[in-house]
Every structure is written in structure tokens, then in C-alpha cells.
TORVEXSE-442261 format. One record per residue: y, z, x of N, C-alpha, C, O, CB in turn. Coordinates in steps of 0.02 Angstrom, whole numbers, plus 50000, padded with zeros to 5 digits. Glycine has a CB too. Example, Ala and Ser with C-alpha at 12.3 -4.5 7.8 and 13.67 -1.06 7.14 Angstrom:
<sites>
[site [49716,50390,50660],[49775,50390,50615],[49835,50390,50660],[49834,50423,50712],[49776,50452,50565]] [site [49888,50354,50642],[49947,50357,50684],[50002,50394,50645],[50057,50402,50670],[49970,50286,50704]] 
</sites>
This chain:
<sites>
[site [48802,47588,47662],[48773,47646,47630],[48732,47684,47680],[48711,47657,47731],[48730,47625,47570]] [site [48720,47747,47666],[48681,47790,47709],[48609,47796,47687],[48572,47837,47714],[48713,47858,47712]] [site [48587,47755,47638],[48519,47760,47612],[48476,47705,47640],[48498,47649,47651],[48519,47758,47537]] [site [48412,47723,47651],[48362,47673,47670],[48335,47642,47606],[48350,47666,47551],[48304,47704,47713]] [site [48295,47591,47612],[48265,47558,47554],[48219,47604,47515],[48212,47597,47455],[48227,47497,47575]] [site [48188,47653,47550],[48143,47699,47515],[48180,47757,47482],[48149,47802,47454],[48092,47727,47564]] [site [48247,47755,47484],[48287,47807,47451],[48308,47864,47496],[48350,47905,47476],[48249,47834,47394]] [site [48279,47869,47556],[48298,47922,47602],[48363,47905,47638],[48387,47848,47635],[48242,47934,47653]] [site [48391,47953,47673],[48452,47942,47711],[48436,47911,47778],[48387,47929,47810],[48490,48007,47720]] [site [48477,47865,47800],[48470,47833,47864],[48503,47878,47917],[48564,47886,47916],[48503,47761,47864]] [site [48465,47907,47963],[48494,47953,48012],[48542,47919,48060],[48583,47953,48091],[48439,47987,48050]] [site [48538,47854,48068],[48582,47818,48113],[48650,47803,48081],[48698,47787,48117],[48550,47753,48136]] [site [48654,47807,48016],[48717,47791,47981],[48765,47849,47987],[48745,47907,47985],[48704,47774,47908]] [site [48830,47834,47993],[48879,47888,47994],[48877,47928,47929],[48874,47900,47875],[48950,47860,48005]] [site [48878,47994,47935],[48873,48037,47876],[48941,48050,47845],[48945,48065,47785],[48841,48103,47894]] [site [48993,48044,47883],[49059,48062,47859],[49107,48005,47873],[49106,47976,47927],[49084,48128,47891]] [site [49149,47989,47825],[49202,47939,47835],[49268,47976,47845],[49282,48024,47809],[49207,47889,47775]] [site [49307,47954,47893],[49371,47984,47907],[49427,47935,47893],[49422,47875,47909],[49375,48009,47980]] [site [49479,47960,47862],[49539,47920,47850],[49599,47958,47875],[49602,48019,47868],[49547,47903,47773]] [site [49645,47924,47905],[49707,47953,47930],[49763,47928,47885],[49774,47868,47880],[49720,47935,48005]] [site [49799,47975,47853],[49856,47958,47811],[49919,47970,47850],[49932,48027,47871],[49855,47999,47745]] [site [49959,47918,47861],[50022,47924,47896],[50078,47912,47846],[50081,47860,47814],[50027,47874,47957]] [site [50121,47962,47838],[50175,47959,47789],[50241,47969,47825],[50250,48016,47863],[50166,48012,47733]] [site [50289,47923,47813],[50354,47927,47845],[50406,47891,47803],[50393,47836,47778],[50352,47897,47916]] [site [50462,47922,47794],[50519,47891,47759],[50500,47862,47691],[50522,47807,47674],[50550,47837,47802]] [site [50461,47899,47653],[50444,47879,47585],[50388,47830,47577],[50372,47811,47521],[50503,47852,47554]] [site [50358,47808,47632],[50301,47762,47626],[50241,47793,47662],[50249,47832,47709],[50318,47692,47654]] [site [50182,47773,47641],[50120,47799,47669],[50072,47742,47682],[50074,47691,47649],[50088,47852,47623]] [site [50029,47753,47731],[49976,47704,47746],[49914,47742,47768],[49919,47793,47802],[50000,47653,47801]] [site [49856,47716,47749],[49792,47747,47765],[49756,47704,47817],[49752,47643,47810],[49748,47757,47701]] [site [49730,47736,47868],[49692,47702,47921],[49622,47732,47923],[49613,47792,47915],[49728,47710,47990]] [site [49572,47689,47934],[49503,47712,47944],[49497,47736,48016],[49522,47704,48062],[49452,47656,47928]] [site [49462,47791,48025],[49450,47818,48092],[49375,47811,48105],[49335,47851,48082],[49474,47893,48098]] [site [49358,47760,48143],[49288,47743,48156],[49258,47792,48207],[49295,47821,48247],[49282,47671,48182]] [site [49192,47801,48207],[49160,47845,48256],[49177,47823,48327],[49174,47764,48344],[49084,47844,48246]] [site [49196,47872,48369],[49214,47858,48438],[49285,47834,48449],[49305,47822,48506],[49168,47809,48466]] [site [49323,47826,48396],[49391,47798,48400],[49440,47849,48431],[49435,47909,48419],[49416,47777,48332]] [site [49486,47823,48470],[49544,47860,48494],[49605,47818,48479],[49611,47762,48504],[49538,47877,48571]] [site [49651,47844,48438],[49710,47807,48418],[49773,47844,48439],[49777,47905,48432],[49711,47795,48342]] [site [49822,47807,48466],[49887,47835,48481],[49935,47818,48424],[49932,47763,48397],[49913,47809,48550]] [site [49978,47865,48408],[50027,47856,48354],[50097,47868,48383],[50106,47917,48420],[50013,47904,48294]] [site [50145,47826,48367],[50213,47835,48390],[50257,47775,48374],[50237,47731,48335],[50214,47848,48465]] [site [50317,47774,48404],[50364,47719,48393],[50353,47660,48439],[50374,47604,48424],[50435,47744,48401]] [site [50320,47671,48495],[50310,47618,48545],[50270,47560,48516],[50226,47569,48473],[50275,47647,48606]] [site [50284,47501,48540],[50245,47443,48521],[50176,47441,48553],[50136,47397,48538],[50283,47380,48539]] [site [50162,47489,48597],[50099,47491,48634],[50048,47539,48602],[49994,47547,48630],[50111,47512,48705]] [site [50063,47569,48545],[50017,47616,48513],[49978,47580,48457],[49999,47528,48433],[50055,47677,48485]] [site [49923,47610,48437],[49882,47579,48384],[49915,47584,48316],[49910,47539,48275],[49813,47612,48381]] [site [49950,47641,48304],[49984,47651,48239],[50058,47663,48253],[50077,47716,48278],[49952,47712,48200]] [site [50098,47614,48237],[50170,47617,48250],[50206,47644,48189],[50197,47621,48133],[50197,47547,48269]] [site [50248,47695,48201],[50287,47727,48149],[50361,47720,48167],[50383,47746,48218],[50267,47803,48139]] [site [50398,47685,48125],[50469,47676,48139],[50509,47731,48105],[50530,47726,48048],[50493,47606,48114]] [site [50518,47785,48143],[50554,47844,48119],[50586,47877,48180],[50551,47889,48230],[50506,47894,48081]] [site [50650,47891,48177],[50685,47919,48235],[50659,47989,48255],[50672,48012,48310],[50759,47923,48221]] [site [50624,48023,48209],[50596,48089,48225],[50528,48084,48260],[50501,48135,48281],[50588,48128,48161]] [site [50501,48024,48266],[50436,48013,48299],[50449,47990,48370],[50489,47945,48382],[50394,47960,48259]] [site [50414,48021,48418],[50420,48002,48488],[50385,47936,48501],[50345,47912,48460],[50390,48057,48534]] [site [50400,47905,48559],[50370,47840,48575],[50293,47844,48574],[50260,47802,48544],[50393,47815,48644]] [site [50266,47895,48607],[50195,47911,48601],[50192,47982,48576],[50199,48029,48615],[50156,47902,48671]] [site [50182,47990,48512],[50190,48054,48478],[50126,48095,48477],[50127,48154,48496],[50214,48043,48407]] [site [50071,48064,48457],[50009,48102,48453],[49949,48056,48463],[49955,47995,48461],[50003,48138,48386]] [site [49893,48089,48474],[49829,48054,48483],[49779,48082,48434],[49775,48143,48425],[49803,48061,48557]] [site [49741,48038,48402],[49688,48059,48356],[49622,48033,48385],[49616,47974,48402],[49701,48031,48284]] [site [49573,48079,48390],[49508,48060,48416],[49455,48079,48365],[49458,48132,48334],[49494,48094,48483]] [site [49407,48035,48357],[49349,48050,48315],[49288,48058,48360],[49270,48012,48396],[49336,47996,48261]] [site [49258,48116,48357],[49198,48132,48396],[49144,48153,48346],[49143,48210,48323],[49211,48189,48449]] [site [49098,48107,48330],[49045,48122,48282],[49074,48138,48214],[49111,48099,48185],[49002,48180,48307]] [site [49056,48197,48188],[49080,48217,48122],[49142,48260,48126],[49158,48297,48078],[49025,48255,48085]] [site [49178,48257,48180],[49240,48295,48189],[49296,48249,48212],[49284,48197,48243],[49230,48353,48240]] [site [49357,48269,48197],[49416,48233,48220],[49465,48282,48251],[49470,48339,48229],[49451,48194,48161]] [site [49500,48261,48303],[49546,48303,48339],[49614,48269,48343],[49618,48208,48351],[49520,48318,48410]] [site [49667,48308,48336],[49735,48284,48342],[49768,48320,48400],[49766,48381,48404],[49776,48294,48275]] [site [49797,48281,48446],[49828,48308,48505],[49901,48284,48507],[49914,48224,48510],[49790,48287,48569]] [site [49948,48331,48504],[50018,48313,48513],[50028,48292,48585],[50008,48329,48631],[50066,48373,48493]] [site [50058,48235,48597],[50067,48208,48664],[50135,48226,48694],[50164,48186,48731],[50058,48132,48664]] [site [50159,48286,48678],[50223,48309,48706],[50282,48283,48666],[50336,48272,48694],[50230,48287,48778]] [site [50274,48273,48601],[50328,48247,48560],[50386,48297,48557],[50376,48357,48564],[50302,48232,48489]] [site [50445,48271,48545],[50505,48313,48543],[50507,48356,48479],[50534,48411,48481],[50568,48269,48546]] [site [50479,48331,48424],[50485,48366,48360],[50420,48397,48335],[50419,48424,48280],[50510,48318,48309]] [site [50367,48393,48374],[50304,48423,48355],[50265,48381,48306],[50288,48329,48282],[50317,48491,48326]] [site [50205,48404,48291],[50159,48368,48247],[50141,48415,48190],[50123,48472,48201],[50095,48345,48284]] [site [50146,48390,48129],[50132,48429,48068],[50069,48402,48036],[50062,48342,48023],[50192,48426,48018]] [site [50023,48447,48022],[49960,48428,47987],[49958,48460,47920],[49910,48451,47883],[49898,48447,48028]] 
</sites>
């Protein structure tokens, strides 16, 4: 929780929770995006979030969480990234 015992907000607690929804071939999965996290998404076994879809590149995109913001960077995928 973001509250202190006296009812005020804890300034050290994260104010925003981020979730990444990955949907492919009729199934979906939700991932928590923790503060400071950088996740790679693709077909490769070396990425944090593996998607088995022929339209997804081996290293398709990167998701970064910086404070209360998140950034998505296409890593040169053949089919692009849709948000």
C-alpha cells in the first residue's frame, strides 16, 4: 500500500502500477512492470517475455519503466510494433 500508518501517503512507495498485456494467437498474458525494469519481448529464448508467433521477431521490442512512465522501443522488428 502507499499509505503510512497515520493515513498519509508514503512518498517512497511507487505511485503507479504498470502492467504489460501481451496478446498473440488468441491468448493473452499480463506481466508486472516493476520500477526500473527493462524487458525484451520476442521469439528468442533469451528474452524476458517469449512470444511464439511467426509474426514476432526474435528480439521484437523493449519495454522500459522509468519512474511513472513507460517506454516501448521497436528493436528493428520485421512487422513493426502495435500499441
